[in-house]
Backbone as JSON Lines, residues from 0, in Angstrom:
{"i":0,"aa":"X","n":[116.97,117.31,112.37],"ca":[115.77,117.59,113.27],"c":[114.41,117.5,112.56]}
{"i":1,"aa":"X","n":[113.47,116.76,113.01],"ca":[112.12,116.65,112.32],"c":[111.25,117.6,112.91]}
{"i":2,"aa":"X","n":[110.49,118.36,112.14],"ca":[109.39,119.19,112.69],"c":[108.26,118.41,113.02]}
{"i":3,"aa":"X","n":[107.27,118.93,113.56],"ca":[106.17,118.1,114.13],"c":[105.35,117.86,112.8]}
{"i":4,"aa":"X","n":[105.21,119.06,111.91],"ca":[104.46,118.67,110.7],"c":[104.91,117.55,109.78]}
{"i":5,"aa":"X","n":[106.31,117.37,109.89],"ca":[106.79,116.24,109.03],"c":[106.28,114.81,109.67]}
{"i":6,"aa":"X","n":[106.41,114.75,111.0],"ca":[105.93,113.57,111.59],"c":[104.32,113.43,111.33]}
{"i":7,"aa":"X","n":[103.52,114.51,111.17],"ca":[102.05,114.29,111.0],"c":[101.9,113.88,109.48]}
{"i":8,"aa":"X","n":[102.81,114.16,108.6],"ca":[102.42,113.77,107.1],"c":[103.15,112.46,106.69]}
{"i":9,"aa":"X","n":[104.11,112.15,107.34],"ca":[104.88,110.78,107.24],"c":[104.04,109.72,107.32]}
{"i":10,"aa":"X","n":[103.93,108.66,106.39],"ca":[103.15,107.45,106.48],"c":[103.62,106.7,107.67]}
{"i":11,"aa":"X","n":[102.44,106.23,108.37],"ca":[102.69,105.41,109.58],"c":[103.22,104.09,109.28]}
{"i":12,"aa":"X","n":[102.83,103.59,107.99],"ca":[103.27,102.27,107.62],"c":[103.86,102.43,106.18]}
{"i":13,"aa":"X","n":[104.92,102.15,105.97],"ca":[105.76,102.33,104.61],"c":[104.95,101.29,103.76]}
{"i":14,"aa":"X","n":[104.63,101.82,102.26],"ca":[104.17,100.77,101.38],"c":[105.04,99.64,101.14]}
{"i":15,"aa":"X","n":[104.5,98.55,100.73],"ca":[105.35,97.41,100.47],"c":[106.24,97.85,99.35]}
{"i":16,"aa":"X","n":[107.51,97.26,99.19],"ca":[108.5,97.56,98.14],"c":[108.99,98.77,98.22]}
{"i":17,"aa":"X","n":[108.84,99.59,99.22],"ca":[109.43,101.07,99.1],"c":[110.56,100.92,100.25]}
{"i":18,"aa":"X","n":[110.95,99.9,100.68],"ca":[112.19,99.72,101.61],"c":[111.96,99.94,103.04]}
{"i":19,"aa":"X","n":[110.63,100.16,103.3],"ca":[110.08,100.53,104.64],"c":[109.71,99.54,105.4]}
{"i":20,"aa":"X","n":[109.99,98.3,105.37],"ca":[109.48,97.12,105.94],"c":[109.43,97.15,107.44]}
{"i":21,"aa":"X","n":[110.39,98.16,108.03],"ca":[110.32,98.34,109.62],"c":[108.96,98.69,109.99]}
{"i":22,"aa":"X","n":[108.24,99.53,109.43],"ca":[106.85,99.9,109.98],"c":[106.0,98.78,110.01]}
{"i":23,"aa":"X","n":[106.16,97.91,108.86],"ca":[105.3,96.68,108.85],"c":[105.58,95.92,110.02]}
{"i":24,"aa":"X","n":[106.74,95.55,110.37],"ca":[107.09,94.71,111.31],"c":[106.57,95.37,112.71]}
{"i":25,"aa":"X","n":[106.85,96.72,112.84],"ca":[106.38,97.29,114.07],"c":[104.93,97.21,114.36]}
{"i":26,"aa":"X","n":[104.17,97.39,113.24],"ca":[102.75,97.28,113.28],"c":[102.28,95.92,113.59]}
{"i":27,"aa":"X","n":[103.0,94.82,112.98],"ca":[102.49,93.37,113.27],"c":[102.92,93.0,114.7]}
{"i":28,"aa":"X","n":[104.02,93.58,115.26],"ca":[104.42,93.29,116.67],"c":[103.5,93.83,117.49]}
{"i":29,"aa":"X","n":[103.17,95.25,117.36],"ca":[102.19,95.93,118.32],"c":[100.91,95.33,118.12]}
{"i":30,"aa":"X","n":[100.3,94.91,117.04],"ca":[99.05,94.34,116.86],"c":[99.0,92.92,117.7]}
{"i":31,"aa":"X","n":[100.15,92.12,117.57],"ca":[100.08,90.77,118.2],"c":[100.23,91.0,119.92]}
{"i":32,"aa":"X","n":[101.02,92.1,120.3],"ca":[100.98,92.53,121.65],"c":[99.6,92.91,122.07]}
{"i":33,"aa":"X","n":[99.08,93.89,121.53],"ca":[97.64,94.38,121.9],"c":[96.7,93.23,121.81]}
{"i":34,"aa":"X","n":[96.76,92.22,120.98],"ca":[95.75,91.24,120.79],"c":[96.1,90.39,122.05]}
{"i":35,"aa":"X","n":[97.2,90.04,122.37],"ca":[97.65,89.18,123.61],"c":[97.06,89.85,124.6]}
{"i":36,"aa":"X","n":[97.23,91.26,125.06],"ca":[96.94,91.83,126.09],"c":[95.42,91.88,126.43]}
{"i":37,"aa":"X","n":[94.68,91.91,125.04],"ca":[93.04,91.8,125.27],"c":[92.63,90.42,125.58]}
{"i":38,"aa":"X","n":[93.48,89.38,125.16],"ca":[93.02,88.02,125.5],"c":[93.37,87.72,127.12]}
{"i":39,"aa":"X","n":[94.37,88.36,127.52],"ca":[94.67,88.26,129.02],"c":[93.58,89.01,129.89]}
{"i":40,"aa":"X","n":[93.25,90.06,129.39],"ca":[92.16,91.04,129.92],"c":[90.71,90.18,129.98]}
{"i":41,"aa":"X","n":[90.46,89.49,128.93],"ca":[89.28,88.62,128.96],"c":[89.36,87.46,129.82]}
{"i":42,"aa":"X","n":[90.65,86.96,130.08],"ca":[90.85,85.65,130.98],"c":[90.58,86.19,132.29]}
{"i":43,"aa":"X","n":[91.02,87.47,132.64],"ca":[90.87,88.12,134.11],"c":[89.38,88.19,134.25]}
{"i":44,"aa":"X","n":[88.86,88.87,133.36],"ca":[87.47,89.06,133.31],"c":[86.71,87.74,133.65]}
{"i":45,"aa":"X","n":[86.88,86.63,132.91],"ca":[86.38,85.44,133.16],"c":[86.78,84.71,134.63]}
{"i":46,"aa":"X","n":[87.8,84.92,135.03],"ca":[88.21,84.48,136.33],"c":[87.47,85.21,137.53]}
{"i":47,"aa":"X","n":[87.31,86.62,137.17],"ca":[86.6,87.37,138.25],"c":[85.13,86.82,138.18]}
{"i":48,"aa":"X","n":[84.51,86.6,137.02],"ca":[83.08,86.11,137.01],"c":[83.05,84.74,137.65]}
{"i":49,"aa":"X","n":[83.92,83.83,137.5],"ca":[83.8,82.53,138.09],"c":[84.08,82.73,139.66]}
{"i":50,"aa":"X","n":[84.96,83.47,140.15],"ca":[85.13,83.68,141.58],"c":[83.89,84.36,142.15]}
{"i":51,"aa":"X","n":[83.31,85.25,141.54],"ca":[82.22,85.9,142.18],"c":[80.83,84.95,142.0]}
{"i":52,"aa":"X","n":[80.76,84.0,141.06],"ca":[79.62,83.21,140.9],"c":[79.6,81.99,141.96]}
{"i":53,"aa":"X","n":[81.0,81.56,142.33],"ca":[81.37,80.36,142.92],"c":[81.05,80.65,144.49]}
{"i":54,"aa":"X","n":[81.42,82.01,144.89],"ca":[81.35,82.36,146.32],"c":[80.31,83.33,146.29]}
{"i":55,"aa":"X","n":[79.16,82.92,147.05],"ca":[78.16,83.75,147.11],"c":[78.26,85.08,148.0]}
{"i":56,"aa":"X","n":[79.37,84.97,148.94],"ca":[79.72,86.33,149.59],"c":[80.47,87.07,148.99]}
{"i":57,"aa":"X","n":[81.11,86.87,147.72],"ca":[81.72,87.83,146.89],"c":[80.82,88.23,145.74]}
{"i":58,"aa":"X","n":[79.76,87.58,145.45],"ca":[78.73,87.81,144.41],"c":[77.76,88.76,144.78]}
{"i":59,"aa":"X","n":[78.27,90.02,145.46],"ca":[77.25,91.18,145.74],"c":[76.98,91.74,144.61]}
{"i":60,"aa":"X","n":[75.8,92.44,144.53],"ca":[75.58,93.37,143.4],"c":[76.5,94.31,142.96]}
{"i":61,"aa":"X","n":[77.19,94.93,143.98],"ca":[78.24,95.91,143.53],"c":[79.34,95.18,142.78]}
{"i":62,"aa":"X","n":[79.69,93.93,143.32],"ca":[80.76,93.1,142.44],"c":[80.37,92.69,141.12]}
{"i":63,"aa":"X","n":[79.21,92.27,141.14],"ca":[78.76,91.89,139.85],"c":[78.52,93.2,138.77]}
{"i":64,"aa":"X","n":[78.22,94.21,139.31],"ca":[78.2,95.64,138.59],"c":[79.57,95.85,137.99]}
{"i":65,"aa":"X","n":[80.56,95.73,139.01],"ca":[81.88,96.1,138.69],"c":[82.47,95.06,137.5]}
{"i":66,"aa":"X","n":[82.12,93.81,137.75],"ca":[82.62,92.84,136.71],"c":[81.77,93.11,135.22]}
{"i":67,"aa":"X","n":[80.55,93.53,135.4],"ca":[79.95,93.93,134.07],"c":[80.61,95.0,133.44]}
{"i":68,"aa":"X","n":[81.06,96.03,134.29],"ca":[81.61,97.23,133.7],"c":[82.86,96.99,133.15]}
{"i":69,"aa":"X","n":[83.69,96.09,133.82],"ca":[85.0,95.51,133.16],"c":[84.67,94.83,131.76]}
{"i":70,"aa":"X","n":[83.64,94.12,131.89],"ca":[83.39,93.46,130.41],"c":[83.08,94.53,129.48]}
{"i":71,"aa":"X","n":[82.38,95.32,129.72],"ca":[81.85,96.46,128.94],"c":[83.26,97.3,128.51]}
{"i":72,"aa":"X","n":[84.05,97.44,129.34],"ca":[85.43,98.11,128.99],"c":[86.2,97.23,127.9]}
{"i":73,"aa":"X","n":[86.19,96.11,128.3],"ca":[86.94,95.12,127.27],"c":[86.41,95.19,126.03]}
{"i":74,"aa":"X","n":[85.06,95.01,125.84],"ca":[84.37,95.12,124.48],"c":[84.66,96.3,123.78]}
{"i":75,"aa":"X","n":[84.82,97.51,124.46],"ca":[84.98,98.79,123.93],"c":[86.42,98.7,123.58]}
{"i":76,"aa":"X","n":[87.44,98.3,124.27],"ca":[88.81,98.24,123.77],"c":[88.79,97.26,122.55]}
{"i":77,"aa":"X","n":[88.2,96.31,122.6],"ca":[88.31,95.1,121.47],"c":[87.64,95.72,120.24]}
{"i":78,"aa":"X","n":[86.69,96.57,120.21],"ca":[85.9,97.23,119.07],"c":[86.96,98.3,118.38]}
{"i":79,"aa":"X","n":[87.62,99.03,119.43],"ca":[88.32,100.13,119.03],"c":[89.61,99.57,118.33]}
{"i":80,"aa":"X","n":[90.09,98.43,118.74],"ca":[91.33,97.76,118.29],"c":[91.08,97.32,117.01]}
{"i":81,"aa":"X","n":[89.77,96.64,116.63],"ca":[89.49,96.2,115.41],"c":[89.27,97.12,114.48]}
{"i":82,"aa":"X","n":[88.65,98.35,114.75],"ca":[88.36,99.42,114.03],"c":[89.79,100.21,113.69]}
{"i":83,"aa":"X","n":[90.7,100.22,114.5],"ca":[92.07,100.78,114.06],"c":[92.65,99.93,113.19]}
{"i":84,"aa":"X","n":[92.58,98.67,113.33],"ca":[93.15,97.75,112.51],"c":[92.89,97.85,111.16]}
{"i":85,"aa":"X","n":[91.46,98.05,111.06],"ca":[90.87,98.09,109.61],"c":[91.26,99.34,109.03]}
{"i":86,"aa":"X","n":[91.2,100.38,109.87],"ca":[91.66,101.82,109.26],"c":[93.04,101.71,108.86]}
{"i":87,"aa":"X","n":[94.05,101.16,109.53],"ca":[95.36,100.95,109.21],"c":[95.55,100.21,107.87]}
{"i":88,"aa":"X","n":[94.67,99.09,107.97],"ca":[94.97,98.14,106.7],"c":[94.52,99.02,105.41]}
{"i":89,"aa":"X","n":[93.34,99.79,105.5],"ca":[92.76,100.43,104.53],"c":[93.77,101.63,103.88]}
{"i":90,"aa":"X","n":[94.53,102.27,105.06],"ca":[95.56,103.35,104.68],"c":[96.59,102.79,103.89]}
{"i":91,"aa":"X","n":[97.06,101.44,104.6],"ca":[98.13,100.83,103.86],"c":[97.94,100.52,102.36]}
{"i":92,"aa":"X","n":[96.73,99.95,102.15],"ca":[96.42,99.59,100.77],"c":[96.38,100.92,99.81]}
{"i":93,"aa":"X","n":[95.82,101.93,100.53],"ca":[95.62,103.21,99.69],"c":[97.11,103.74,99.42]}
{"i":94,"aa":"X","n":[98.02,103.72,100.37],"ca":[99.53,104.09,100.08],"c":[100.18,103.28,99.22]}
{"i":95,"aa":"X","n":[99.91,101.85,99.13],"ca":[100.62,100.98,98.24],"c":[100.0,101.36,96.77]}
{"i":96,"aa":"X","n":[98.76,101.51,96.57],"ca":[98.05,101.95,95.47],"c":[98.69,103.16,94.91]}
{"i":97,"aa":"X","n":[98.78,104.17,95.69],"ca":[99.4,105.45,95.3],"c":[100.79,105.34,94.92]}
{"i":98,"aa":"X","n":[101.5,104.6,95.77],"ca":[102.94,104.33,95.55],"c":[103.08,103.75,94.1]}
{"i":99,"aa":"X","n":[102.33,102.64,93.81],"ca":[102.34,102.03,92.63],"c":[102.0,102.92,91.27]}
{"i":100,"aa":"X","n":[101.05,103.77,91.46],"ca":[100.83,104.71,90.41],"c":[101.71,105.76,90.12]}
{"i":101,"aa":"X","n":[102.31,106.14,91.35],"ca":[103.58,107.12,91.37],"c":[104.75,106.43,90.48]}
{"i":102,"aa":"X","n":[104.86,105.21,90.79],"ca":[106.15,104.6,90.11],"c":[105.76,104.37,88.51]}
{"i":103,"aa":"X","n":[104.5,104.08,88.27],"ca":[104.16,104.14,86.86],"c":[104.18,105.28,86.13]}
{"i":104,"aa":"X","n":[103.96,106.31,86.76],"ca":[103.88,107.82,86.29],"c":[105.36,108.25,85.99]}
{"i":105,"aa":"X","n":[106.34,107.82,86.96],"ca":[107.75,108.27,86.65],"c":[108.33,107.17,85.69]}
């Protein structure tokens, strides 16, 4: 049984060469899935814009505002995703560096 504090201190992504390649695969799989979902959401936003601009009855100010809000949300999600990817890469590099130093000390 793992305590909550153990899960809080366990590395999210195992350093390369430590036998923990499963974390790297999971990270890559989730990153690809999230990237795909963001692209699908961008396509939906583009389709909504096209429908609203091609049909004046649907291009009401409320609809245009809603579409803009959806674009803003997509932009926020995309920025947060990129920021999280950068943070995880930095953490992985730090863990790999510390793992290498630890090996040298031993």
